[in-house]
C-alpha positions as CSV (number, residue, x, y, z in Angstrom):
1,X,-9.5,-37.2,-182.2
2,X,-10.8,-40.2,-181.2
3,X,-14.6,-41.1,-181.7
4,X,-16.7,-41.1,-178.9
5,X,-19.8,-43.2,-177.9
6,X,-22.7,-42.1,-179.5
7,X,-25.2,-40.5,-176.9
8,X,-28.6,-42.5,-175.5
9,X,-26.7,-45.8,-176.5
10,X,-28.0,-48.8,-174.9
11,X,-25.3,-51.5,-173.9
12,X,-27.0,-55.0,-172.7
13,X,-24.8,-56.7,-170.1
14,X,-25.5,-59.7,-167.9
15,X,-26.7,-58.7,-164.2
16,X,-25.3,-61.7,-162.4
17,X,-22.1,-61.1,-164.0
18,X,-21.7,-57.5,-163.3
19,X,-23.0,-58.1,-159.6
20,X,-20.1,-61.0,-159.7
21,X,-17.6,-58.5,-161.3
22,X,-18.2,-55.0,-159.2
23,X,-17.7,-57.4,-155.7
24,X,-20.9,-55.5,-154.6
25,X,-24.9,-56.2,-154.6
26,X,-25.8,-52.3,-154.1
27,X,-27.9,-51.4,-157.4
28,X,-26.3,-47.8,-157.8
29,X,-22.7,-48.9,-157.5
30,X,-23.0,-51.6,-159.9
31,X,-24.5,-49.1,-162.7
32,X,-21.9,-46.8,-161.6
33,X,-19.0,-49.6,-162.1
34,X,-20.8,-51.1,-165.5
35,X,-21.0,-47.2,-166.7
36,X,-17.5,-45.8,-165.8
37,X,-16.4,-49.6,-167.7
38,X,-18.4,-48.6,-170.6
39,X,-17.1,-45.2,-170.8
40,X,-13.4,-45.6,-170.4
41,X,-13.7,-48.8,-172.7
42,X,-12.2,-47.8,-176.3
43,X,-14.7,-49.2,-179.3
44,X,-13.9,-48.4,-182.9
45,X,-16.3,-46.3,-185.0
46,X,-18.9,-48.0,-186.5
47,X,-19.3,-50.5,-183.7
48,X,-22.7,-51.7,-183.0
49,X,-24.7,-51.7,-179.8
50,X,-24.5,-55.6,-180.1
51,X,-20.6,-55.6,-180.7
52,X,-20.4,-53.1,-177.9
53,X,-22.9,-55.0,-175.2
54,X,-20.4,-58.4,-176.5
55,X,-17.0,-56.8,-175.8
56,X,-18.5,-54.9,-172.3
57,X,-19.6,-58.1,-171.3
58,X,-16.3,-60.2,-172.1
59,X,-14.5,-57.6,-169.6
60,X,-17.0,-58.0,-167.2
61,X,-16.6,-61.6,-167.1
62,X,-12.9,-60.7,-166.9
63,X,-13.3,-59.1,-163.7
64,X,-15.7,-62.0,-162.3
65,X,-12.9,-64.5,-162.8
66,X,-10.6,-62.1,-160.5
67,X,-13.2,-62.5,-157.8
68,X,-13.4,-59.2,-156.0
69,X,-14.5,-59.3,-152.8
70,X,-15.9,-56.0,-152.5
71,X,-16.3,-52.7,-154.3
72,X,-12.7,-51.4,-154.0
73,X,-11.1,-54.8,-155.4
74,X,-13.6,-54.5,-158.0
75,X,-12.4,-50.7,-158.8
76,X,-8.7,-52.2,-158.7
77,X,-9.5,-54.5,-161.3
78,X,-12.2,-52.5,-163.3
79,X,-8.9,-50.4,-163.6
80,X,-6.1,-53.4,-164.2
81,X,-8.5,-54.4,-167.2
82,X,-9.1,-51.1,-168.8
83,X,-5.4,-50.4,-168.7
84,X,-4.8,-53.5,-170.4
85,X,-7.4,-53.0,-173.2
86,X,-5.7,-49.6,-173.8
87,X,-2.6,-51.1,-173.9
88,X,-3.4,-53.6,-176.3
89,X,-4.8,-50.8,-178.6
90,X,-1.6,-49.2,-178.2
91,X,-0.1,-51.8,-179.4
92,X,-2.5,-52.6,-182.5
93,X,-1.5,-48.8,-183.6
94,X,2.2,-49.3,-183.5
95,X,1.4,-52.3,-186.1
96,X,-0.6,-50.5,-188.7
97,X,0.7,-50.5,-192.3
98,X,0.4,-46.4,-192.4
99,X,1.9,-46.0,-189.3
100,X,4.6,-43.4,-189.0
101,X,8.1,-44.0,-187.2
102,X,6.8,-41.2,-184.7
103,X,3.5,-42.4,-184.3
104,X,4.5,-46.2,-183.6
105,X,7.2,-45.0,-181.2
106,X,4.3,-42.8,-179.5
107,X,1.9,-45.8,-179.3
108,X,4.7,-48.3,-178.3
109,X,5.7,-45.6,-175.1
110,X,1.8,-45.5,-174.1
111,X,1.7,-49.0,-174.3
112,X,4.7,-49.6,-172.1
113,X,3.2,-46.7,-169.7
114,X,-0.1,-48.8,-169.4
115,X,1.4,-52.1,-169.1
116,X,3.6,-50.5,-165.7
117,X,0.1,-49.3,-164.9
118,X,-1.3,-52.6,-165.2
119,X,1.6,-54.2,-163.1
120,X,1.3,-51.3,-160.4
121,X,-2.3,-51.8,-160.0
122,X,-1.9,-55.4,-159.7
123,X,0.3,-55.4,-156.9
124,X,-2.6,-52.9,-155.6
125,X,-4.6,-55.3,-155.7
126,X,-2.5,-58.0,-153.7
127,X,-1.5,-55.4,-150.9
128,X,-4.9,-54.8,-150.5
129,X,-5.8,-58.9,-150.0
130,X,-2.9,-59.3,-148.1
131,X,-0.7,-60.8,-150.5
132,X,2.2,-58.5,-150.4
133,X,6.0,-59.3,-150.1
134,X,6.5,-60.0,-147.0
135,X,10.1,-59.8,-145.6
136,X,11.8,-60.8,-142.3
137,X,15.7,-59.0,-141.4
138,X,17.5,-60.6,-138.9
139,X,20.2,-57.8,-137.4
140,X,22.1,-60.4,-134.8
141,X,22.2,-63.9,-134.3
142,X,24.4,-65.9,-131.7
143,X,25.6,-69.2,-132.5
144,X,25.8,-71.9,-129.8
145,X,29.0,-73.8,-130.2
146,X,27.7,-76.9,-132.3
147,X,25.2,-75.0,-133.9
148,X,24.4,-74.4,-137.2
149,X,23.2,-71.1,-139.3
150,X,22.4,-70.4,-143.3
151,X,23.3,-67.1,-144.1
152,X,21.9,-65.4,-147.0
153,X,18.1,-63.9,-148.4
154,X,15.4,-66.8,-147.0
155,X,12.4,-66.4,-148.8
156,X,9.0,-67.9,-147.9
157,X,5.3,-67.8,-149.6
158,X,3.1,-65.3,-147.6
159,X,0.2,-67.7,-146.9
160,X,2.9,-69.9,-145.0
161,X,3.9,-67.0,-143.0
162,X,3.9,-67.4,-139.3
163,X,2.0,-64.9,-137.0
164,X,3.4,-66.6,-133.7
165,X,5.7,-64.0,-131.9
166,X,9.4,-64.9,-132.5
167,X,11.5,-66.4,-129.8
168,X,14.0,-63.8,-128.5
169,X,17.2,-63.3,-129.8
170,X,20.3,-63.2,-127.4
171,X,22.0,-60.2,-127.1
172,X,25.7,-60.0,-125.7
173,X,26.6,-57.0,-123.6
174,X,29.0,-54.9,-125.1
175,X,30.1,-53.6,-121.6
176,X,30.1,-54.9,-118.2
177,X,28.3,-52.9,-115.3
178,X,30.4,-51.3,-112.4
179,X,30.4,-53.7,-109.5
180,X,28.8,-52.7,-106.6
181,X,30.7,-52.1,-104.0
182,X,33.6,-50.9,-106.1
183,X,34.7,-47.3,-104.6
184,X,35.4,-46.0,-108.2
185,X,32.2,-46.5,-109.9
186,X,33.6,-44.7,-113.2
187,X,36.2,-46.3,-113.7
188,X,36.1,-49.5,-116.0
189,X,36.3,-53.0,-115.3
190,X,38.4,-55.4,-116.4
191,X,36.4,-57.8,-119.0
192,X,37.2,-61.4,-118.0
193,X,36.9,-64.0,-121.1
194,X,35.4,-67.2,-120.3
195,X,37.9,-69.5,-122.5
196,X,37.5,-73.4,-122.2
197,X,40.6,-75.1,-121.2
198,X,41.4,-78.0,-123.6
């Protein structure tokens, strides 16, 4: 069983860093944010309050460096950082000299899951910020004589993505409609091909 935090422990944090890290100026939300980070961050037994404060302030500074714009971004960043911290702790435990092979395997599996969680949270943060992957799929293209086309995947940076409406694509008719005045409207009409004489 992992040692828990001592009851009534006091952890001093830099207030301006906590505000910037949480993405909010609401005192109650800042307090909750800092408490959550402190409660989920693993500290080895025997760690002093000063060491705990240094570690938590470092975590808050890392969150601040990612520039959360609101409390949702602050929470996603907090989840990312605590998942990273837990993954690093699992890797540390896997490398202990007295670690069994089964213990090493289990620690590395936990680390892998946590690192995948970190990547998932990073993608969620990017999607929330509007920086997710954008794909444009063109189903049908007509190329006029003498025209050129690129066939293949074309990737563009999300920041260069144009919000302007695309030009309409030309659509070819697959069937000719019955000609007006024709007695048999259901009969298929001959399709005339337009060929250029050379």
